[in-house]
C-alpha positions in Angstrom: -26.2 189.5 136.5 -24.2 192.6 135.8 -25.8 195.9 134.8 -23.8 198.1 132.5 -24.4 201.7 131.3 -25.0 202.1 127.7 -21.9 203.5 126.0 -22.1 206.9 124.4 -19.2 208.8 122.8 -20.9 212.1 123.8 -21.0 211.0 127.5 -17.4 209.9 127.3 -16.3 213.3 125.9 -18.3 215.2 128.5 -15.9 214.1 131.2 -13.0 216.5 131.7 -10.4 214.3 133.2 -8.8 211.0 132.2 -9.8 209.5 135.6 -13.5 210.3 135.0 -13.3 208.9 131.5 -11.8 205.7 132.8 -14.4 205.4 135.5 -17.1 205.8 132.9 -15.6 203.2 130.5 -15.4 200.8 133.5 -19.1 201.2 134.0 -19.8 200.1 130.5 -19.6 196.6 129.0 -16.1 195.8 127.8 -15.8 193.2 125.0 -13.1 191.9 122.7 -12.9 191.7 118.9 -10.4 190.1 116.6 -7.7 192.5 115.4 -5.2 190.7 113.3 -3.7 187.8 115.3 -4.8 189.2 118.7 -8.0 190.4 120.4 -8.6 194.1 121.0 -10.6 195.4 123.9 -13.5 197.8 123.1 -16.4 199.5 124.7 -19.3 199.8 122.4 -17.8 201.1 119.1 -14.8 202.7 121.0 -11.6 200.6 120.6 -9.2 200.6 123.6 -5.4 200.4 123.0 -5.4 197.0 124.7 -4.5 193.8 122.8 -4.1 190.3 124.0 -3.2 186.9 122.5 -5.4 185.2 125.0 -9.1 184.6 125.0 -11.9 187.2 125.5 -11.9 186.9 129.3 -8.2 187.6 129.4 -8.5 190.6 127.0 -11.3 192.1 129.2 -9.3 191.6 132.4 -6.3 193.3 130.8 -8.5 196.2 129.7 -9.9 196.6 133.2 -6.4 196.6 134.6 -5.2 199.1 132.0 -8.2 201.5 132.7 -7.6 201.3 136.4 -3.9 202.0 136.0 -4.6 204.9 133.7 -7.0 206.5 136.2 -4.6 205.9 139.1 -1.6 207.4 137.2 -3.7 210.4 136.3 -4.8 211.0 139.9 -1.3 210.5 141.3 0.1 213.0 138.8 -2.7 215.5 139.6 -2.0 215.1 143.3 1.7 215.7 142.8 1.0 218.7 140.6 -1.3 220.3 143.3 1.4 219.7 145.9 4.1 221.3 143.7 6.1 218.1 143.3 7.6 217.3 139.9 
């Protein structure tokens, strides 16, 4: 059985970096709701910009991948910035 944190917009906005926000969102339950002809991933009442024509499981997996990619890209850019690399 998975234990998730309760989602809170206040908690989400308290994190200063995109990587921290992504980590928080990953600790909360991700679901999928119908949005037109596709499913859209969401955490609580917070819609993620992730859509999928598959089922709920595929939509959630796509959202997890997207959040991890966003966090990694942010951390890589921050590392390059600290090293003075453009």
